[in-house]
The first five atom37 places (N, CA, C, CB, O) and aatype in JSON, in Angstrom:
{
  "aatype": [12, 9, 7, 1, 12, 18, 18, 5, 11, 2, 0, 11, 2, 6, 2, 6, 18, 1, 16, 9, 1, 10, 8, 13, 2, 14, 13, 4, 2, 11, 9, 19, 14, 5, 17, 15, 2, 13, 9, 19, 7, 19, 14, 14, 6, 7, 12, 11, 14, 10, 14, 14, 2, 10, 10, 7, 15, 10, 15, 1, 13, 5, 0, 8, 16, 14, 6, 13, 18],
  "atom_mask": [
    [1, 1, 1, 1, 1],
    [1, 1, 1, 1, 1],
    [1, 1, 1, 0, 1],
    [1, 1, 1, 1, 1],
    [1, 1, 1, 1, 1],
    [1, 1, 1, 1, 1],
    [1, 1, 1, 1, 1],
    [1, 1, 1, 1, 1],
    [1, 1, 1, 1, 1],
    [1, 1, 1, 1, 1],
    [1, 1, 1, 1, 1],
    [1, 1, 1, 1, 1],
    [1, 1, 1, 1, 1],
    [1, 1, 1, 1, 1],
    [1, 1, 1, 1, 1],
    [1, 1, 1, 1, 1],
    [1, 1, 1, 1, 1],
    [1, 1, 1, 1, 1],
    [1, 1, 1, 1, 1],
    [1, 1, 1, 1, 1],
    [1, 1, 1, 1, 1],
    [1, 1, 1, 1, 1],
    [1, 1, 1, 1, 1],
    [1, 1, 1, 1, 1],
    [1, 1, 1, 1, 1],
    [1, 1, 1, 1, 1],
    [1, 1, 1, 1, 1],
    [1, 1, 1, 1, 1],
    [1, 1, 1, 1, 1],
    [1, 1, 1, 1, 1],
    [1, 1, 1, 1, 1],
    [1, 1, 1, 1, 1],
    [1, 1, 1, 1, 1],
    [1, 1, 1, 1, 1],
    [1, 1, 1, 1, 1],
    [1, 1, 1, 1, 1],
    [1, 1, 1, 1, 1],
    [1, 1, 1, 1, 1],
    [1, 1, 1, 1, 1],
    [1, 1, 1, 1, 1],
    [1, 1, 1, 0, 1],
    [1, 1, 1, 1, 1],
    [1, 1, 1, 1, 1],
    [1, 1, 1, 1, 1],
    [1, 1, 1, 1, 1],
    [1, 1, 1, 0, 1],
    [1, 1, 1, 1, 1],
    [1, 1, 1, 1, 1],
    [1, 1, 1, 1, 1],
    [1, 1, 1, 1, 1],
    [1, 1, 1, 1, 1],
    [1, 1, 1, 1, 1],
    [1, 1, 1, 1, 1],
    [1, 1, 1, 1, 1],
    [1, 1, 1, 1, 1],
    [1, 1, 1, 0, 1],
    [1, 1, 1, 1, 1],
    [1, 1, 1, 1, 1],
    [1, 1, 1, 1, 1],
    [1, 1, 1, 1, 1],
    [1, 1, 1, 1, 1],
    [1, 1, 1, 1, 1],
    [1, 1, 1, 1, 1],
    [1, 1, 1, 1, 1],
    [1, 1, 1, 1, 1],
    [1, 1, 1, 1, 1],
    [1, 1, 1, 1, 1],
    [1, 1, 1, 1, 1],
    [1, 1, 1, 1, 1]
  ],
  "atom_positions": [
    [[52.04, -18.33, 8.73], [52.04, -17.01, 9.94], [50.96, -17.1, 10.8], [51.91, -15.45, 9.34], [51.14, -16.52, 11.87]],
    [[49.77, -17.72, 10.62], [48.49, -17.49, 11.35], [48.97, -18.45, 12.65], [46.93, -17.99, 10.42], [49.55, -19.52, 12.5]],
    [[48.63, -17.89, 13.86], [48.74, -18.72, 15.29], [50.36, -18.76, 15.63], [0.0, 0.0, 0.0], [50.64, -19.23, 16.73]],
    [[51.31, -18.36, 14.9], [52.7, -18.27, 15.41], [52.82, -16.92, 16.81], [53.74, -17.86, 13.86], [52.22, -15.86, 17.01]],
    [[53.48, -17.36, 17.24], [54.03, -16.3, 18.36], [55.38, -16.07, 18.76], [53.51, -16.59, 19.55], [56.16, -16.96, 19.13]],
    [[55.68, -14.66, 18.67], [57.0, -14.44, 18.98], [57.06, -13.39, 20.07], [57.77, -14.05, 17.77], [56.03, -12.86, 20.46]],
    [[58.32, -13.07, 20.59], [58.6, -12.35, 21.61], [58.96, -10.94, 21.28], [59.52, -12.98, 22.29], [59.11, -10.72, 20.08]],
    [[59.18, -9.75, 22.23], [59.77, -8.71, 21.75], [60.32, -8.22, 23.2], [58.79, -7.73, 20.87], [59.62, -8.14, 24.21]],
    [[61.75, -7.9, 23.09], [62.17, -7.25, 24.52], [61.91, -5.74, 24.71], [63.72, -7.44, 24.75], [62.03, -4.97, 23.75]],
    [[61.55, -5.3, 25.96], [61.34, -3.85, 26.33], [62.58, -3.27, 26.12], [60.85, -3.59, 27.77], [63.6, -3.78, 26.59]],
    [[62.59, -2.0, 25.31], [63.46, -1.24, 25.22], [64.2, -0.43, 26.46], [62.98, -0.58, 24.41], [65.4, -0.23, 26.61]],
    [[63.17, -0.05, 27.26], [63.64, 0.68, 28.62], [63.73, -0.44, 29.6], [62.55, 1.9, 29.21], [63.96, 0.0, 30.72]],
    [[63.62, -1.8, 29.56], [63.98, -2.51, 30.64], [64.54, -4.22, 30.05], [62.57, -2.45, 31.72], [63.75, -5.05, 29.6]],
    [[65.74, -4.41, 30.18], [66.08, -5.65, 29.44], [65.48, -6.71, 30.01], [67.47, -5.92, 29.36], [65.34, -7.68, 29.27]],
    [[65.01, -6.82, 31.3], [64.76, -7.98, 31.9], [62.98, -8.19, 31.66], [65.35, -7.86, 33.54], [62.32, -8.96, 32.36]],
    [[62.51, -7.51, 30.74], [60.93, -7.57, 30.38], [60.93, -8.01, 28.97], [60.08, -6.07, 30.53], [61.76, -7.6, 28.16]],
    [[59.8, -9.03, 28.62], [59.42, -8.99, 27.26], [57.76, -9.39, 27.32], [60.42, -10.09, 26.33], [57.12, -9.87, 28.26]],
    [[57.36, -9.05, 26.1], [55.86, -9.37, 25.82], [56.06, -10.04, 24.71], [54.81, -8.19, 25.65], [57.04, -9.95, 23.97]],
    [[54.92, -10.88, 24.57], [54.4, -11.81, 23.27], [53.5, -11.29, 22.08], [53.55, -12.95, 23.81], [52.52, -10.6, 22.37]],
    [[53.71, -11.5, 21.14], [52.97, -10.97, 19.94], [52.48, -12.31, 19.19], [53.99, -9.96, 18.93], [53.31, -13.07, 18.7]],
    [[51.23, -12.55, 19.14], [50.51, -13.73, 18.25], [49.82, -13.14, 17.31], [49.53, -14.68, 18.98], [49.05, -12.19, 17.48]],
    [[50.13, -13.81, 16.07], [49.68, -13.27, 14.79], [48.08, -14.05, 14.58], [50.93, -13.67, 13.47], [47.97, -15.26, 14.36]],
    [[47.16, -13.31, 14.67], [45.57, -14.04, 14.78], [45.11, -13.73, 13.21], [44.26, -13.14, 16.17], [45.61, -12.78, 12.61]],
    [[44.1, -14.63, 12.58], [43.44, -14.12, 11.47], [42.01, -13.73, 11.73], [43.52, -15.07, 10.43], [41.32, -14.63, 12.2]],
    [[41.44, -12.58, 11.53], [40.47, -11.91, 11.91], [39.55, -12.02, 10.83], [40.8, -10.66, 12.29], [39.82, -11.34, 9.83]],
    [[38.34, -12.86, 10.8], [37.82, -13.15, 9.49], [36.75, -11.85, 9.21], [37.07, -14.75, 9.48], [36.29, -11.63, 8.09]],
    [[36.44, -11.11, 10.31], [35.5, -10.15, 9.93], [36.23, -9.04, 9.06], [34.81, -9.56, 11.21], [35.48, -8.29, 8.43]],
    [[37.46, -8.85, 8.96], [38.1, -7.65, 8.3], [38.99, -8.51, 7.46], [38.89, -6.47, 9.32], [39.77, -7.78, 6.86]],
    [[39.16, -9.6, 7.22], [39.81, -10.76, 6.27], [41.2, -10.29, 6.37], [39.24, -10.88, 4.57], [41.77, -9.96, 5.32]],
    [[41.95, -10.2, 7.7], [43.5, -10.05, 7.92], [43.97, -10.37, 8.92], [43.99, -8.95, 7.82], [43.34, -10.71, 9.92]],
    [[45.29, -10.3, 8.8], [46.11, -10.98, 10.05], [46.58, -10.07, 10.76], [47.27, -11.86, 9.77], [47.5, -9.35, 10.39]],
    [[45.81, -9.94, 12.24], [46.39, -8.78, 13.18], [47.09, -9.38, 14.17], [45.33, -7.85, 13.86], [47.08, -10.57, 14.49]],
    [[47.75, -8.43, 14.64], [48.82, -8.92, 15.89], [47.94, -8.88, 16.96], [50.23, -7.91, 16.25], [47.0, -8.08, 16.95]],
    [[48.17, -9.82, 18.11], [47.79, -9.69, 19.55], [48.92, -9.55, 20.68], [46.99, -10.89, 19.87], [49.7, -10.44, 21.03]],
    [[48.84, -8.37, 21.14], [50.13, -8.07, 22.1], [49.57, -8.27, 23.41], [50.83, -6.5, 21.98], [48.5, -7.85, 23.87]],
    [[50.64, -9.12, 24.05], [50.42, -9.08, 25.82], [51.12, -8.04, 26.35], [50.99, -10.4, 26.7], [51.66, -7.18, 25.65]],
    [[51.14, -8.07, 27.68], [51.32, -6.93, 28.6], [53.0, -7.47, 28.59], [50.23, -6.89, 30.31], [53.34, -8.6, 28.23]],
    [[54.07, -6.23, 29.13], [55.27, -6.77, 29.47], [55.32, -7.45, 30.82], [56.22, -5.78, 29.39], [54.71, -7.04, 31.8]],
    [[56.13, -8.56, 30.79], [56.09, -9.32, 31.97], [57.93, -9.49, 32.2], [55.05, -10.92, 31.7], [58.71, -9.59, 31.25]],
    [[58.33, -9.5, 33.61], [59.63, -9.8, 33.97], [60.05, -11.33, 33.47], [59.73, -9.62, 35.53], [59.15, -12.15, 33.63]],
    [[61.12, -11.79, 32.96], [61.32, -13.0, 32.9], [62.01, -12.84, 31.58], [0.0, 0.0, 0.0], [62.1, -11.84, 30.87]],
    [[62.63, -14.52, 31.34], [63.4, -14.72, 30.17], [62.36, -15.4, 29.07], [64.73, -15.67, 30.53], [61.56, -16.24, 29.48]],
    [[62.38, -15.05, 27.72], [61.22, -15.59, 26.77], [61.51, -17.2, 26.69], [61.26, -14.81, 25.09], [62.66, -17.62, 26.83]],
    [[60.24, -18.22, 26.42], [60.59, -19.67, 26.76], [61.59, -20.03, 25.2], [58.86, -20.82, 27.03], [61.76, -19.52, 24.09]],
    [[61.95, -20.98, 25.81], [63.03, -21.74, 24.75], [62.37, -22.16, 23.63], [63.77, -23.06, 25.3], [61.42, -22.94, 23.76]],
    [[62.81, -21.65, 22.24], [62.18, -22.14, 21.12], [61.58, -20.99, 20.78], [0.0, 0.0, 0.0], [61.29, -20.97, 19.58]],
    [[61.33, -20.15, 21.29], [60.37, -18.94, 20.8], [61.17, -17.68, 19.86], [59.69, -18.18, 22.3], [62.09, -17.08, 20.41]],
    [[60.9, -17.43, 18.87], [61.73, -16.6, 18.25], [61.14, -15.22, 18.33], [61.98, -17.04, 16.9], [59.96, -14.92, 18.53]],
    [[62.24, -14.41, 18.12], [62.06, -12.95, 18.48], [61.2, -12.23, 17.34], [63.54, -12.22, 18.65], [61.04, -12.89, 16.32]],
    [[60.73, -11.2, 17.38], [59.85, -10.7, 16.47], [60.61, -9.98, 15.46], [58.85, -9.88, 17.1], [61.24, -8.97, 15.79]],
    [[60.63, -10.55, 13.82], [61.35, -9.73, 13.16], [61.12, -8.42, 12.96], [61.47, -10.15, 12.22], [59.99, -8.1, 13.33]],
    [[61.88, -7.4, 12.45], [61.72, -6.15, 12.66], [60.72, -5.58, 11.55], [63.05, -5.52, 12.69], [59.96, -4.65, 11.85]],
    [[60.72, -6.13, 10.3], [59.92, -5.32, 9.41], [58.42, -6.18, 9.28], [60.79, -5.12, 7.87], [57.61, -5.86, 8.41]],
    [[58.14, -7.38, 10.3], [57.17, -8.29, 9.99], [55.53, -7.41, 10.14], [57.42, -9.66, 11.09], [54.58, -7.49, 9.35]],
    [[55.62, -6.66, 11.33], [54.54, -5.55, 11.78], [54.32, -4.7, 10.57], [55.04, -4.55, 13.09], [53.17, -4.56, 10.17]],
    [[55.17, -4.21, 10.03], [55.04, -3.0, 8.92], [54.45, -3.84, 7.66], [0.0, 0.0, 0.0], [53.4, -3.49, 7.12]],
    [[55.2, -5.01, 7.21], [54.65, -5.74, 6.18], [53.27, -6.16, 6.29], [55.39, -6.78, 5.99], [52.6, -6.27, 5.27]],
    [[52.75, -6.43, 7.54], [51.34, -6.92, 7.63], [50.25, -5.99, 7.48], [51.13, -7.52, 8.86], [49.09, -6.29, 7.18]],
    [[50.83, -4.55, 7.76], [49.58, -3.66, 7.66], [49.84, -3.2, 6.01], [49.54, -2.19, 8.98], [48.89, -2.65, 5.45]],
    [[50.96, -3.38, 5.31], [51.09, -2.9, 3.91], [50.53, -3.68, 2.98], [52.36, -2.72, 3.52], [49.94, -3.24, 1.98]],
    [[50.71, -5.06, 3.29], [50.44, -5.69, 1.84], [49.03, -6.85, 2.25], [52.19, -6.69, 1.14], [48.99, -8.05, 1.96]],
    [[48.24, -6.28, 2.79], [47.04, -7.42, 3.16], [45.68, -6.36, 2.1], [46.61, -7.6, 5.59], [45.56, -5.14, 1.96]],
    [[45.03, -7.27, 1.65], [43.79, -6.95, 0.84], [43.04, -5.82, 1.75], [42.79, -8.37, 0.56], [42.92, -5.92, 2.97]],
    [[42.61, -4.86, 1.06], [41.91, -3.95, 1.76], [40.19, -4.24, 1.1], [42.68, -2.3, 1.49], [39.72, -3.85, 0.03]],
    [[39.65, -4.9, 2.0], [38.27, -5.2, 1.32], [37.3, -4.18, 1.85], [37.69, -6.73, 1.64], [37.13, -4.33, 3.06]],
    [[36.7, -3.29, 1.39], [35.52, -2.6, 1.91], [34.29, -3.08, 2.12], [35.29, -1.72, 1.28], [33.38, -2.34, 2.49]],
    [[34.12, -4.42, 1.89], [32.86, -4.86, 1.81], [32.95, -5.79, 3.06], [32.45, -5.52, 0.39], [33.92, -6.47, 3.39]],
    [[31.52, -5.68, 3.79], [31.49, -6.56, 5.15], [30.83, -7.76, 4.93], [30.76, -5.87, 6.37], [29.76, -7.65, 4.33]],
    [[31.23, -9.05, 5.3], [30.62, -10.27, 5.08], [29.47, -10.3, 6.08], [31.61, -11.45, 5.22], [28.72, -11.28, 6.14]]
  ]
}
C-alpha cells in the first residue's frame, strides 16, 4: 500500500479531483496520507479512486508506539 496513489473527486465541483499518496513515516512508524490540492481535470487513466474506508482503517489499525527512535 505504501507509495500507491489514489484520486478523490470534489463533492462541490464534479470537474475537480485531488490525489492522495500513501507514505510511510519512519519517525512515527505509520502510513500517513499526503493530500494534493484540488485541480480541474480528469484523473489519469489507470489511477484508482480512493476506497471509502481506507483512511479510517489506516488511522484505526496502526501500531501506536509511544517511543521515539
